[in-house]
Every structure is written in structure tokens, then in C-alpha cells.
N, C-alpha and C positions, 0 to 999 in steps of 0.2 A: 279236700285234697286227697289224692291217692298215694299211699305209701306202699312200696315193696321192700321187704326186708329179706335179703338173701341170708338165710339162717333163721333167726327168729325164736329159737328155743334154747339158745346157749346162755352162758352166764350173764353177759351184758345185754344180749338181745331179748331175754325174757322180761326184765323190767321195762325195757323200751317198748315192747309189744303191749305190755299191760298198761303203761301210761297212755299209749295211743288209743287203745280200746276204751279206757276210762273216759277219754275226751270225745269218744264217738267218731273217731277217724276211720276212714276206709283203709283197711290194712290187709295186705296179701303177704303171705310167707312163701318162700321157696326153700325147700329142704328135702332131705331124704326120708323124713318121717321116722327117724330112729330114736328120738327122744320124746318122752312124755311131756306135753305142754303143761306149764305151771302158771297159767293166766286164764282169765274168763273167756268163754266162747265168744265168737264174733269175727275172728280172723279167717279169711279165705286161705286155703293152703294149696300150693302146687307142688306135687311130689316129683322129684327128679334129682339128678346128680350133675352138678355144674361142670364136672370134669369130662363129661360126655358133651363136648363143645357143640357139635351140630344140633344135638337134641335140645340142649339148654337154650341155644339161640332161637331155635324154632319155637320152643315153649314160651319164651319171652315175647316174641312177636305175637303169638296167639293170645297172650294175656292182655294185650292192648297197651295203652300209654299210661305212664305214671308221672306224677309230679316229682316224687323223690324216690330214689333207690338208695337204701342203706346196706352196704355190703360188709357183712361181718365175717365171711369165711373165704376171702380171697388170699391165697398164700403163695401163689406162683405167678410169674409173668404171663404164662400161657392163659391162665384164668382171667387175668386183667385184660388181655388182648381180646379174649372171647367176649367179655362184658362190654367192651367198647363197641365191638361189632353188633352186639345184641341191642344196645341202647342208644347208639349214635343218632342224634336228631329226634329221639322219641321221648326223652325225659327232660325235665328242667335241671335237676341237680343230682349229682352222684356223691354220696358221703361214704368214704372209704375208711374202714377200720384198719389202721396201720399199727405201729408199736414203737415204743421208745428204744427197742432193740435195733433200730436202724442206726443208732449212734455208735461210735467207737467207745471203747472203755480201756483205761480210764478217760473221762471226759477232759477236754481242754479247759473248761470252765465249770464252776459249780455255783448255783444249780445249772443244769443243762437248759439252754434255750433252743427254740425251734430252728435257729440258724446253725446249731452245732453241726460240724461235718458228719456226714452219714458214712461211717467207716465200720460197719457192722462186723462183729467177730464170728457170728454164726450164719449158717445157710438160711435159717429162718429170717434173721434180720436183713441179710443181703437180698433175699427174694422180696421181702416187704418193700425195701427201698426201690427195687426195680418196678414193682407194682405202682408205687407212688409216682414214679417217673411216667409211666404209661397213662395214668389217669390225669396227671398234670398236663401232659402233651394233648390229651383229648380236650381238656379245658382250653388250652391255648389255641387249639384249632377250631373251637366253637362247637364241638360235638355235643357237649353239655357242660354245665358248671360243675366244678369239682371242689369238694372240701375234704381234707384229710384230718382224722382224729388219731392222736397217738396216745393210747392208754399206757400206763405202766402196769404194775401188779394189781389185779383186781380180785375181789373175793366177795362172798355173800351167800345167801341162801341158795341151795342148789350146787354149791361148790364146796371147797374145803379151805384149809389154812396152809399156805405154802411154808416150806422149811428147807433146811440144808440139802435134803435129798428129793425135793420136789413136792409131791402132793399126797403121799400116802397118809392115810388117817391114823396109822399106828403112832404117828407123832403125837397126836392129841391124847391117845391112850397112855403113852409113856409119861406125858406131863401129869395126867391124872393119877398115875400110880407112883409118882415121885422118882421115876427112872431118869438117869442122866441124859442130857440132850447134846448132840454134837453140833458145834458151831465152827464156822470157817474162820481161821486166823485168830485175831484177838477179840473178834466180835464187835469191833468198833467201826466197821464200814457202815454207811448210812443206807437206809431203806425206807420206802414209802408204800402204803397200801391204800387203795381207793375202793370203797364199797360200790358195788355195781349199780345201785340206784343213782348215786351221784354221777357216775361215769355215763350212764345211759342218758341222763338229762342233757349232757353236753352234746351228744349226737343229735338229739331232737332239736336243741336250740340252734343248731347250724342250718336246719331245714328252712329254706326260703329266706335266709338271713344274708342280705347283700354284703355285709361286712366279711362274711366267711368265704365268699367265692374266691377260689384260687389260692387258698391259704391252708396251712397246717397248724394244728393246735395240740398242746398237751392237755390231757384230762386225767390228772394223777392225784395221789394222796398228798397231804400237806403236813402230816405229822412226821417230822424227820426223826426216825428212830435208829439207834444202833441196833445191830442184830441181838446184842445182849438185852437191850430194852424190849425189843420185839418179843422175845421168848418170855420175858417176865410179864409183859402185858397179856400175852395169850393165856398164861397161867392165871393171871388176875381175872380174866374174862369169865372163867368158870370156877373161881374160888379154889384153885389147886395150889399146892405148895409151890413156893418159888423154886424153879428148877435148878438142879446142879448142871452147870454148863461145862462141857469138855471141849476145849479149844484145840483144833488141829489145823495146821496150815493147808490152804486150798490145794497146793500142788501135791502135798502128801495124800490128801483125800482122793485126788484125781488118780494118783499112782495106785493107791490101794483099791479103789472102787471106781474105775473110770466111767462106767455106765451110770451109776447112781449119782456121782458127784460132778458130772459134766455141767449141770446147770449152775452149780456153785463156782466151778472153775472159770466158766466163760461169763458169768454174770454176777452172782451174789457177792463174790469177794471184793467187788468194786463198789464204791458209793454210787447210789442211784437216787438222786434228788432232782426235781424238775421245776422250772418256773412256769406257773399257770397264769401269769399276768395277761397274756393275750386272750386266753379263753375267758378269763374273768371280764375283760373289757368288751369283747365282741359277743360272747355267748352267754354272759351272765353266769358262768360256771361258779358253783359254790360247793365247798367241801363241808358237808353237814353231818356226817355220821362218824363220830370218833371211833378209832380203831378198837378200843376195848368193847364198846357197844356192838360194833359190827361183828367182831369175833364171837361175842356171846350169841348173837343171832344166828351166825353160821353154825356154831357147834350145836345149838338147840335144834336147828333143822337137821343136822346130821344124826343127832340122837333120835329125833322123831321118826327118822327114816331108817333107823338101825344100820347106819352106814359107817360107824367107827370100828375099825378092825382091831382085833385083840393083839397087842404088841407081844404078848407071851408066846404067840405062835410064829413070830418073826424075829430070829436071833441076830439079824444083820447088824444092828446098831451096837449091841453088846459085844459081838465078836470083833467089830472094828475098834471099839474102845479098848478091849482087852489087848488087841494087837498093838495099838498105839502105846498103851502103857508099858507093854513088854519092850517095845522099841526104845522108849525114852528111858526106862530103867536100865536097859543094856548100855545105852549111850552114857548115862550117868556113871555107871560102874566102870566103863572103859576110861572115861576122863579122870576118874579117881586113881587110876593105876599110876 
């Protein structure tokens, strides 16, 4: 079987590529060549930029036919439309990496099911939903079979650990040094993480799987953690002291630091838990890597690659905590008058 991965060196697609090469599959990657590969040799590589639509479509025709195309880096409807032009009638199945951010928040039901209304809050989620529609239409027209995979938060070697302000590794350094950690609200909204190895297997299990044609699936974590528990488990992963948690409402965070706190305001403040039943039944999806173990592996990789930033050089969190404490002290004093 011939596999084309659009991407191939990213967080999820790296283990995906590795698994395929270990099985001796014929693998071609299309990407810009800007990331160092972290898997054995053996994959063919086509260099290019998919946003240069005419060039991309020409390159794909020249590359010949594929059984499966796994698209990890389609973010806009124009890119999806270009992919349909490039592969219509020339491949068997298109597996599209979407996201759980296509759903509205808060959800109507918990855990989210794949039938949840797609009422995304962010442009990222809205565009992914539009891409889903384009690939689903291609499936319905018989251009190729389509399967949609919707990961939630993923992590693992080659990446970092997410937190209130995104992905900066100063977070890990703060925990190691016993510095306080900012948490949105009361820290009791629910969150899940899925190690990239488990998520990657879901994509591959969809390939050539008749049950998966025309369907969308979650491939998400299954340890439902409050954010308070999340930070405690991160500390546990590398034997750090239990962190002191500073709880600040999401709207206040967004007001004080709109750029840094946008991801929390639009996403993390809500509970994010998902039903993987369909993926388990059709794809054999299994959550095999506990979060503490996965976090330990991720931080070990970061250490080995000297990729953890010194939080002493970044005063942002401490300044925000100081501002919040002054605000609450002033409010307390005012109420006592």
C-alpha cells in the first residue's frame, strides 16, 4: 500500500510515520522540510508548500497514485478545495486531521459525542469545520472515501506540556522551582490529554477500514482531570513539589493579558471531555499511555534537547500574580470600609 502524509514530521505525524516505516510500508511525505525528522530513514519526501495551490496540485499529480492520503496540516477551506482537486479519482481514501475545536463551548452534553453541533468559537475551529464539510462532500460525490479524526489536546516527545498560557516551557521550570502556577477559575473544569502514539494509531487504523468511510471519530485522552489535578500530575511526573495554584477567573486573565490568555478564555475554561466509543468500536482505539508516564517522557525529551526555558528570565507570570493580588487586596479593603 502507498501512503502519502501531508506533513509527516509534526507531533502526531512523527509516530505515525515511524509506525508505517517499522511495518515496511511505502511512505511519502509532503512538507516544507523545515523540521528535523525524528524517525528512521526510508520515507520519500516531496518538498513544497501546499498553500501554493497550483504547484501543490501539480506535484501531487507527478507523484502518482496513492492508496491513502493522511492530511495533518489542512487548516483552511481553500487548502481543502485544493486537495480535492489534487486527489479526486486518484486515491482510495482521504484521512483528514480535524479537531474537537469544531464544537461549541460549553457543550450541550458531556462527554461530547461526534454528533455535537459544530459551533466553534475560534477561527481555527470554524475553518476546520469548513474543511470537514469539503472532504465530506468529496466523499458523497464519490471523489474518494473520507474519514475524519478529531483529536483533542495531544502531547509527547517532540512537543511540550500545555498550560494556562499555551505551550511555553517556562511552565515546567516554574514547577521545578516551586513557583506558583496560574490556573483559570477554580481549576475544576475538566481536561484530557492523549499521547501522540495513541492518537497516531487511530489515524492508521482508519486506513482501508470500511467501517470508517464517511465518518468522524474522536481520538482523545480518557483520564478526566480537573486542571488542579492536571498541574499536580505534571509535578508528579518529574518528582517536583506539589505546585501552589493561583486561581484567577478566565475573563480577568483575558482582560489583563489578552494575547497570552486567549487560549484559556476560548477553550480551557470549559470542560473538555470526549466519548471515544465510536473509535474504540470501529478503529480499535486504545488509550495506553497514562498521563503521568507520558508527561515524564515528554519532559525527559525536552531536557535531553535543552529545550526548557529559564522562568527566571520571564517575569510575566509573577507580574500577573502580583497584579491580581493587589487587585484582590484593594477590593477586600474597599469592602471592609
